[in-house]
C-alpha positions as semicolon CSV with decimal commas, in nm:
position;residue;x (nm);y (nm);z (nm)
1;X;-4,202;-1,417;1,232
2;X;-4,261;-1,215;1,549
3;X;-4,501;-1,320;1,819
4;X;-4,726;-1,020;1,742
5;X;-4,764;-1,121;1,379
6;X;-4,821;-1,482;1,480
7;X;-5,080;-1,383;1,742
8;X;-5,270;-1,177;1,485
9;X;-5,277;-1,471;1,245
10;X;-5,380;-1,710;1,524
11;X;-5,671;-1,481;1,620
12;X;-5,776;-1,439;1,255
13;X;-5,767;-1,814;1,188
14;X;-5,951;-1,901;1,509
15;X;-6,221;-1,645;1,428
16;X;-6,258;-1,774;1,073
17;X;-6,295;-2,130;1,204
18;X;-6,531;-2,034;1,488
19;X;-6,287;-2,183;1,740
20;X;-6,138;-2,078;2,073
21;X;-5,819;-2,123;2,277
22;X;-5,724;-2,136;2,645
23;X;-5,384;-2,152;2,814
24;X;-5,224;-2,308;3,121
25;X;-4,888;-2,141;3,165
26;X;-4,610;-2,208;3,410
27;X;-4,276;-2,056;3,307
28;X;-4,445;-1,799;3,080
29;X;-4,684;-1,688;3,357
30;X;-4,951;-1,566;3,115
31;X;-4,735;-1,430;2,831
32;X;-4,916;-1,637;2,568
33;X;-5,254;-1,503;2,678
34;X;-5,111;-1,149;2,693
35;X;-4,977;-1,180;2,338
36;X;-5,315;-1,301;2,208
37;X;-5,496;-1,012;2,380
38;X;-5,281;-0,753;2,202
39;X;-5,482;-0,837;1,890
40;X;-5,813;-0,657;1,832
41;X;-6,094;-0,911;1,838
42;X;-5,912;-1,148;2,074
43;X;-6,214;-1,162;2,303
44;X;-6,393;-1,369;2,039
45;X;-6,134;-1,646;2,060
46;X;-5,953;-1,639;2,397
47;X;-6,160;-1,825;2,657
48;X;-5,916;-1,774;2,942
49;X;-5,590;-1,874;3,094
50;X;-5,447;-2,036;3,402
51;X;-5,119;-1,916;3,550
52;X;-4,994;-2,224;3,733
53;X;-4,649;-2,116;3,843
54;X;-4,663;-2,307;4,173
55;X;-4,640;-2,684;4,129
56;X;-4,949;-2,765;4,338
57;X;-5,161;-2,533;4,122
58;X;-5,078;-2,746;3,819
59;X;-5,287;-3,015;3,989
60;X;-5,558;-2,811;4,158
61;X;-5,627;-2,567;3,873
62;X;-5,517;-2,746;3,557
63;X;-5,575;-3,109;3,652
64;X;-5,218;-3,238;3,610
65;X;-5,183;-3,574;3,786
66;X;-5,013;-3,533;4,125
67;X;-4,837;-3,868;4,078
68;X;-4,680;-3,742;3,754
69;X;-4,548;-3,432;3,928
70;X;-4,416;-3,639;4,219
71;X;-4,240;-3,883;3,986
72;X;-4,097;-3,646;3,725
73;X;-4,125;-3,290;3,858
74;X;-4,299;-2,996;3,695
75;X;-4,076;-2,978;3,387
76;X;-4,171;-3,282;3,180
77;X;-4,337;-3,331;2,839
78;X;-4,635;-3,513;2,991
79;X;-4,693;-3,220;3,227
80;X;-4,715;-2,988;2,924
81;X;-4,967;-3,222;2,759
82;X;-5,181;-3,238;3,072
83;X;-5,163;-2,861;3,115
84;X;-5,291;-2,815;2,759
85;X;-5,570;-3,066;2,812
86;X;-5,661;-2,908;3,145
87;X;-5,678;-2,558;2,997
88;X;-5,896;-2,682;2,712
89;X;-6,134;-2,873;2,941
90;X;-6,158;-2,626;3,226
91;X;-6,207;-2,323;3,002
92;X;-6,433;-2,496;2,748
93;X;-6,207;-2,413;2,452
94;X;-6,148;-2,582;2,118
95;X;-5,772;-2,566;2,174
96;X;-5,554;-2,572;2,484
97;X;-5,192;-2,465;2,517
98;X;-4,978;-2,576;2,812
99;X;-4,625;-2,455;2,884
100;X;-4,370;-2,568;3,137
101;X;-3,995;-2,529;3,147
102;X;-3,691;-2,375;3,311
103;X;-3,626;-2,008;3,245
104;X;-3,306;-2,011;3,449
105;X;-3,056;-1,913;3,550
106;X;-3,041;-2,234;3,758
107;X;-3,153;-2,586;3,670
108;X;-3,480;-2,716;3,817
109;X;-3,514;-3,080;3,922
110;X;-3,205;-3,159;3,716
111;X;-3,346;-2,996;3,403
112;X;-3,123;-2,743;3,228
113;X;-3,222;-2,377;3,185
114;X;-3,375;-2,311;2,846
115;X;-3,564;-2,642;2,833
116;X;-3,927;-2,582;2,741
117;X;-4,215;-2,825;2,684
118;X;-4,520;-2,696;2,495
119;X;-4,841;-2,897;2,491
120;X;-5,123;-2,847;2,244
121;X;-5,460;-3,013;2,285
122;X;-5,727;-2,993;2,017
123;X;-6,015;-3,174;1,852
124;X;-5,793;-3,452;1,713
125;X;-5,577;-3,511;2,023
126;X;-5,271;-3,374;2,195
127;X;-4,906;-3,324;2,101
128;X;-4,599;-3,192;2,277
129;X;-4,306;-2,999;2,131
130;X;-3,983;-2,966;2,328
131;X;-3,745;-2,682;2,250
132;X;-3,418;-2,558;2,392
133;X;-3,373;-2,183;2,410
134;X;-3,060;-1,983;2,487
135;X;-3,046;-1,651;2,664
136;X;-3,159;-1,502;2,990
137;X;-3,491;-1,560;3,168
138;X;-3,673;-1,304;2,958
139;X;-3,544;-1,447;2,630
140;X;-3,643;-1,802;2,730
141;X;-3,992;-1,698;2,840
142;X;-4,060;-1,489;2,529
143;X;-3,924;-1,758;2,294
144;X;-4,146;-2,015;2,468
145;X;-4,456;-1,798;2,421
146;X;-4,374;-1,736;2,055
147;X;-4,313;-2,107;1,997
148;X;-4,647;-2,195;2,154
149;X;-4,827;-1,958;1,919
150;X;-4,630;-2,101;1,625
151;X;-4,734;-2,455;1,723
152;X;-5,101;-2,355;1,738
153;X;-5,076;-2,165;1,410
154;X;-4,928;-2,472;1,238
155;X;-5,233;-2,675;1,343
156;X;-5,477;-2,401;1,242
157;X;-5,336;-2,409;0,888
158;X;-5,468;-2,765;0,850
159;X;-5,811;-2,750;0,682
160;X;-6,118;-2,837;0,890
161;X;-6,281;-3,172;0,823
């Protein structure tokens, strides 16, 4: 499944459910939001997005705990969870997606290139999926965005109530 097909299904399902989504993106720098906005009708479901590439913006814009960042660095599963929760809360959305990882080519804080943490926050709580992606920076970033949309789509397939 391509990201475009997934984004179209995400938008359709969110619209049918009367729900919205917001993003807080680090390594993808807005790619998830861009992919959603390629779909006609996206304005009904996309509340907004935060590009939090700089570590301090993860705290000031998305609400990630500074102590967490100091202890573990920016590439950590809990950071992804807090990014998702921050996007959801700050943008007033039903769902929040948070992405952090290392696109490469060099490791970051001892974390290998291709490591990606994707957080999803929704009405019933938050989860994190960690993936490892091969390829260059572009491949890692695009695979991360597609995986985030896949994660949201999986949750949207669960019936309401």
